mmCIF file of the C-alpha atoms, coordinates in Angstrom:
data_MODEL
# 
_entry.id   MODEL 
# 
loop_
_atom_site.group_PDB 
_atom_site.id 
_atom_site.type_symbol 
_atom_site.label_atom_id 
_atom_site.label_alt_id 
_atom_site.label_comp_id 
_atom_site.label_asym_id 
_atom_site.label_entity_id 
_atom_site.label_seq_id 
_atom_site.pdbx_PDB_ins_code 
_atom_site.Cartn_x 
_atom_site.Cartn_y 
_atom_site.Cartn_z 
_atom_site.occupancy 
_atom_site.B_iso_or_equiv 
_atom_site.pdbx_formal_charge 
_atom_site.auth_seq_id 
_atom_site.auth_comp_id 
_atom_site.auth_asym_id 
_atom_site.auth_atom_id 
_atom_site.pdbx_PDB_model_num 
ATOM 1   C CA . MET A 1 1   ? 134.612 53.192 100.547 1.00 0.00 ? 1   MET A CA 1 
ATOM 2   C CA . PRO A 1 2   ? 137.045 56.068 101.202 1.00 0.00 ? 2   PRO A CA 1 
ATOM 3   C CA . ALA A 1 3   ? 135.773 59.619 101.029 1.00 0.00 ? 3   ALA A CA 1 
ATOM 4   C CA . LEU A 1 4   ? 136.869 61.920 98.235  1.00 0.00 ? 4   LEU A CA 1 
ATOM 5   C CA . ARG A 1 5   ? 139.513 64.335 99.504  1.00 0.00 ? 5   ARG A CA 1 
ATOM 6   C CA . PHE A 1 6   ? 140.449 67.734 98.109  1.00 0.00 ? 6   PHE A CA 1 
ATOM 7   C CA . ASP A 1 7   ? 144.129 68.569 97.809  1.00 0.00 ? 7   ASP A CA 1 
ATOM 8   C CA . TRP A 1 8   ? 145.046 72.198 97.092  1.00 0.00 ? 8   TRP A CA 1 
ATOM 9   C CA . ARG A 1 9   ? 148.278 71.196 95.355  1.00 0.00 ? 9   ARG A CA 1 
ATOM 10  C CA . TRP A 1 10  ? 146.378 69.818 92.350  1.00 0.00 ? 10  TRP A CA 1 
ATOM 11  C CA . LEU A 1 11  ? 144.516 73.107 92.004  1.00 0.00 ? 11  LEU A CA 1 
ATOM 12  C CA . ALA A 1 12  ? 147.797 75.030 92.249  1.00 0.00 ? 12  ALA A CA 1 
ATOM 13  C CA . LEU A 1 13  ? 149.409 72.795 89.623  1.00 0.00 ? 13  LEU A CA 1 
ATOM 14  C CA . PHE A 1 14  ? 146.435 73.305 87.309  1.00 0.00 ? 14  PHE A CA 1 
ATOM 15  C CA . ALA A 1 15  ? 146.634 77.105 87.759  1.00 0.00 ? 15  ALA A CA 1 
ATOM 16  C CA . ILE A 1 16  ? 150.387 77.117 87.064  1.00 0.00 ? 16  ILE A CA 1 
ATOM 17  C CA . ILE A 1 17  ? 149.916 75.057 83.894  1.00 0.00 ? 17  ILE A CA 1 
ATOM 18  C CA . ILE A 1 18  ? 147.227 77.496 82.703  1.00 0.00 ? 18  ILE A CA 1 
ATOM 19  C CA . VAL A 1 19  ? 149.494 80.488 83.357  1.00 0.00 ? 19  VAL A CA 1 
ATOM 20  C CA . LEU A 1 20  ? 152.495 78.884 81.654  1.00 0.00 ? 20  LEU A CA 1 
ATOM 21  C CA . ALA A 1 21  ? 150.397 77.876 78.639  1.00 0.00 ? 21  ALA A CA 1 
ATOM 22  C CA . ASN A 1 22  ? 149.364 81.513 78.154  1.00 0.00 ? 22  ASN A CA 1 
ATOM 23  C CA . THR A 1 23  ? 152.742 83.189 78.642  1.00 0.00 ? 23  THR A CA 1 
ATOM 24  C CA . ARG A 1 24  ? 152.565 85.031 75.318  1.00 0.00 ? 24  ARG A CA 1 
ATOM 25  C CA . SER A 1 25  ? 149.389 86.892 76.271  1.00 0.00 ? 25  SER A CA 1 
ATOM 26  C CA . LEU A 1 26  ? 150.136 87.463 79.989  1.00 0.00 ? 26  LEU A CA 1 
ATOM 27  C CA . PRO A 1 27  ? 152.540 90.049 81.434  1.00 0.00 ? 27  PRO A CA 1 
ATOM 28  C CA . TRP A 1 28  ? 155.997 88.697 82.166  1.00 0.00 ? 28  TRP A CA 1 
ATOM 29  C CA . PRO A 1 29  ? 155.904 89.449 85.933  1.00 0.00 ? 29  PRO A CA 1 
ATOM 30  C CA . LEU A 1 30  ? 152.960 87.060 86.272  1.00 0.00 ? 30  LEU A CA 1 
ATOM 31  C CA . THR A 1 31  ? 154.902 84.384 84.415  1.00 0.00 ? 31  THR A CA 1 
ATOM 32  C CA . ALA A 1 32  ? 157.957 84.910 86.624  1.00 0.00 ? 32  ALA A CA 1 
ATOM 33  C CA . LEU A 1 33  ? 155.779 84.760 89.716  1.00 0.00 ? 33  LEU A CA 1 
ATOM 34  C CA . ALA A 1 34  ? 154.084 81.577 88.461  1.00 0.00 ? 34  ALA A CA 1 
ATOM 35  C CA . LEU A 1 35  ? 157.536 80.006 88.221  1.00 0.00 ? 35  LEU A CA 1 
ATOM 36  C CA . ALA A 1 36  ? 159.028 81.463 91.399  1.00 0.00 ? 36  ALA A CA 1 
ATOM 37  C CA . LEU A 1 37  ? 156.252 80.532 93.843  1.00 0.00 ? 37  LEU A CA 1 
ATOM 38  C CA . PRO A 1 38  ? 156.306 76.778 93.194  1.00 0.00 ? 38  PRO A CA 1 
ATOM 39  C CA . ALA A 1 39  ? 160.108 76.929 93.048  1.00 0.00 ? 39  ALA A CA 1 
ATOM 40  C CA . GLY A 1 40  ? 160.238 78.376 96.541  1.00 0.00 ? 40  GLY A CA 1 
ATOM 41  C CA . TRP A 1 41  ? 157.714 75.862 97.839  1.00 0.00 ? 41  TRP A CA 1 
ATOM 42  C CA . LEU A 1 42  ? 159.611 72.930 96.300  1.00 0.00 ? 42  LEU A CA 1 
ATOM 43  C CA . LEU A 1 43  ? 162.943 74.146 97.689  1.00 0.00 ? 43  LEU A CA 1 
ATOM 44  C CA . TYR A 1 44  ? 161.325 74.518 101.115 1.00 0.00 ? 44  TYR A CA 1 
ATOM 45  C CA . GLN A 1 45  ? 159.938 70.973 100.867 1.00 0.00 ? 45  GLN A CA 1 
ATOM 46  C CA . ALA A 1 46  ? 163.378 69.697 99.820  1.00 0.00 ? 46  ALA A CA 1 
ATOM 47  C CA . ALA A 1 47  ? 164.976 71.318 102.864 1.00 0.00 ? 47  ALA A CA 1 
ATOM 48  C CA . GLN A 1 48  ? 162.347 69.818 105.165 1.00 0.00 ? 48  GLN A CA 1 
ATOM 49  C CA . THR A 1 49  ? 162.647 66.380 103.591 1.00 0.00 ? 49  THR A CA 1 
ATOM 50  C CA . LEU A 1 50  ? 166.426 66.353 103.841 1.00 0.00 ? 50  LEU A CA 1 
ATOM 51  C CA . GLY A 1 51  ? 166.354 67.659 107.411 1.00 0.00 ? 51  GLY A CA 1 
ATOM 52  C CA . ILE A 1 52  ? 168.125 70.943 106.674 1.00 0.00 ? 52  ILE A CA 1 
ATOM 53  C CA . SER A 1 53  ? 167.299 73.581 109.264 1.00 0.00 ? 53  SER A CA 1 
ATOM 54  C CA . LEU A 1 54  ? 166.221 76.885 107.786 1.00 0.00 ? 54  LEU A CA 1 
ATOM 55  C CA . PRO A 1 55  ? 166.818 80.282 109.399 1.00 0.00 ? 55  PRO A CA 1 
ATOM 56  C CA . GLY A 1 56  ? 163.765 81.963 110.868 1.00 0.00 ? 56  GLY A CA 1 
ATOM 57  C CA . GLY A 1 57  ? 162.117 78.704 111.819 1.00 0.00 ? 57  GLY A CA 1 
ATOM 58  C CA . ARG A 1 58  ? 160.432 77.974 115.096 1.00 0.00 ? 58  ARG A CA 1 
ATOM 59  C CA . PRO A 1 59  ? 162.785 77.317 117.969 1.00 0.00 ? 59  PRO A CA 1 
ATOM 60  C CA . SER A 1 60  ? 162.879 73.630 118.634 1.00 0.00 ? 60  SER A CA 1 
ATOM 61  C CA . THR A 1 61  ? 161.749 72.553 122.060 1.00 0.00 ? 61  THR A CA 1 
ATOM 62  C CA . ARG A 1 62  ? 161.601 69.095 123.551 1.00 0.00 ? 62  ARG A CA 1 
ATOM 63  C CA . VAL A 1 63  ? 158.755 68.135 125.807 1.00 0.00 ? 63  VAL A CA 1 
ATOM 64  C CA . THR A 1 64  ? 159.407 65.704 128.632 1.00 0.00 ? 64  THR A CA 1 
ATOM 65  C CA . TYR A 1 65  ? 156.980 64.491 131.276 1.00 0.00 ? 65  TYR A CA 1 
ATOM 66  C CA . TRP A 1 66  ? 158.395 63.786 134.716 1.00 0.00 ? 66  TRP A CA 1 
ATOM 67  C CA . ARG A 1 67  ? 156.209 62.890 137.684 1.00 0.00 ? 67  ARG A CA 1 
ATOM 68  C CA . GLY A 1 68  ? 153.135 64.152 135.870 1.00 0.00 ? 68  GLY A CA 1 
ATOM 69  C CA . ARG A 1 69  ? 154.600 67.540 135.036 1.00 0.00 ? 69  ARG A CA 1 
ATOM 70  C CA . ARG A 1 70  ? 155.322 68.855 131.574 1.00 0.00 ? 70  ARG A CA 1 
ATOM 71  C CA . ILE A 1 71  ? 158.878 70.131 131.117 1.00 0.00 ? 71  ILE A CA 1 
ATOM 72  C CA . GLU A 1 72  ? 159.919 71.969 127.955 1.00 0.00 ? 72  GLU A CA 1 
ATOM 73  C CA . THR A 1 73  ? 163.623 72.127 127.223 1.00 0.00 ? 73  THR A CA 1 
ATOM 74  C CA . SER A 1 74  ? 165.266 74.002 124.401 1.00 0.00 ? 74  SER A CA 1 
ATOM 75  C CA . GLY A 1 75  ? 167.761 72.381 122.120 1.00 0.00 ? 75  GLY A CA 1 
ATOM 76  C CA . PRO A 1 76  ? 167.835 70.167 119.102 1.00 0.00 ? 76  PRO A CA 1 
ATOM 77  C CA . PRO A 1 77  ? 165.200 67.475 118.785 1.00 0.00 ? 77  PRO A CA 1 
ATOM 78  C CA . ARG A 1 78  ? 166.197 63.859 119.269 1.00 0.00 ? 78  ARG A CA 1 
ATOM 79  C CA . ARG A 1 79  ? 166.969 62.799 115.736 1.00 0.00 ? 79  ARG A CA 1 
ATOM 80  C CA . ASN A 1 80  ? 169.690 61.039 113.869 1.00 0.00 ? 80  ASN A CA 1 
ATOM 81  C CA . ALA A 1 81  ? 172.365 63.435 112.710 1.00 0.00 ? 81  ALA A CA 1 
ATOM 82  C CA . LEU A 1 82  ? 172.631 61.552 109.434 1.00 0.00 ? 82  LEU A CA 1 
ATOM 83  C CA . TRP A 1 83  ? 170.081 61.798 106.654 1.00 0.00 ? 83  TRP A CA 1 
ATOM 84  C CA . ASN A 1 84  ? 167.518 59.097 106.341 1.00 0.00 ? 84  ASN A CA 1 
ATOM 85  C CA . ARG A 1 85  ? 168.201 57.242 103.094 1.00 0.00 ? 85  ARG A CA 1 
ATOM 86  C CA . ALA A 1 86  ? 164.487 56.916 102.426 1.00 0.00 ? 86  ALA A CA 1 
ATOM 87  C CA . ASN A 1 87  ? 164.188 60.725 102.287 1.00 0.00 ? 87  ASN A CA 1 
ATOM 88  C CA . LEU A 1 88  ? 167.188 61.279 100.045 1.00 0.00 ? 88  LEU A CA 1 
ATOM 89  C CA . ALA A 1 89  ? 165.539 60.562 96.666  1.00 0.00 ? 89  ALA A CA 1 
ATOM 90  C CA . PRO A 1 90  ? 162.372 62.642 97.262  1.00 0.00 ? 90  PRO A CA 1 
ATOM 91  C CA . GLY A 1 91  ? 164.415 65.473 98.760  1.00 0.00 ? 91  GLY A CA 1 
ATOM 92  C CA . LEU A 1 92  ? 166.767 65.578 95.798  1.00 0.00 ? 92  LEU A CA 1 
ATOM 93  C CA . LEU A 1 93  ? 163.847 65.406 93.362  1.00 0.00 ? 93  LEU A CA 1 
ATOM 94  C CA . TYR A 1 94  ? 162.125 68.337 95.080  1.00 0.00 ? 94  TYR A CA 1 
ATOM 95  C CA . GLY A 1 95  ? 165.400 70.248 95.103  1.00 0.00 ? 95  GLY A CA 1 
ATOM 96  C CA . VAL A 1 96  ? 166.254 69.664 91.444  1.00 0.00 ? 96  VAL A CA 1 
ATOM 97  C CA . VAL A 1 97  ? 162.771 70.557 90.169  1.00 0.00 ? 97  VAL A CA 1 
ATOM 98  C CA . GLY A 1 98  ? 162.621 73.599 92.487  1.00 0.00 ? 98  GLY A CA 1 
ATOM 99  C CA . LEU A 1 99  ? 166.036 74.776 91.332  1.00 0.00 ? 99  LEU A CA 1 
ATOM 100 C CA . ALA A 1 100 ? 165.041 74.363 87.675  1.00 0.00 ? 100 ALA A CA 1 
ATOM 101 C CA . LEU A 1 101 ? 161.882 76.429 88.230  1.00 0.00 ? 101 LEU A CA 1 
ATOM 102 C CA . ALA A 1 102 ? 163.854 79.100 90.105  1.00 0.00 ? 102 ALA A CA 1 
ATOM 103 C CA . LEU A 1 103 ? 166.377 79.332 87.275  1.00 0.00 ? 103 LEU A CA 1 
ATOM 104 C CA . ALA A 1 104 ? 163.543 79.555 84.733  1.00 0.00 ? 104 ALA A CA 1 
ATOM 105 C CA . ALA A 1 105 ? 161.968 82.421 86.712  1.00 0.00 ? 105 ALA A CA 1 
ATOM 106 C CA . LEU A 1 106 ? 165.343 84.147 86.847  1.00 0.00 ? 106 LEU A CA 1 
ATOM 107 C CA . ALA A 1 107 ? 165.743 83.694 83.080  1.00 0.00 ? 107 ALA A CA 1 
ATOM 108 C CA . VAL A 1 108 ? 162.315 85.249 82.435  1.00 0.00 ? 108 VAL A CA 1 
ATOM 109 C CA . VAL A 1 109 ? 163.200 88.266 84.571  1.00 0.00 ? 109 VAL A CA 1 
ATOM 110 C CA . ALA A 1 110 ? 166.659 88.652 83.022  1.00 0.00 ? 110 ALA A CA 1 
ATOM 111 C CA . ARG A 1 111 ? 165.313 88.371 79.472  1.00 0.00 ? 111 ARG A CA 1 
ATOM 112 C CA . ASN A 1 112 ? 162.663 91.028 80.028  1.00 0.00 ? 112 ASN A CA 1 
ATOM 113 C CA . LEU A 1 113 ? 164.962 93.415 81.868  1.00 0.00 ? 113 LEU A CA 1 
ATOM 114 C CA . GLY A 1 114 ? 167.537 93.161 79.069  1.00 0.00 ? 114 GLY A CA 1 
ATOM 115 C CA . ILE A 1 115 ? 170.300 91.656 81.158  1.00 0.00 ? 115 ILE A CA 1 
# 
């Protein structure tokens, strides 16, 4: 029988739903933040899934073992240059939902700033 595992994403989703359900009684910056944080996370996940390199990431190094010695070389990792078709649908889904949440956060900020 598998052990019960805790996943923080369900807790985050539950907290976001609670915040969005109470938008009338909460200050608008909290609502915008509740939309912007998951939007950023989803857009980051979309970029990782689609294999898009983001600025500010760790420098990629390749590790090779030769005659028992570890050799680290800089450069791109050994991957296909083309996208993996299996990652295309999840990556696009993450991207579309993340973009919709980002636009909703931007709309909340623009509405309350009178733009």
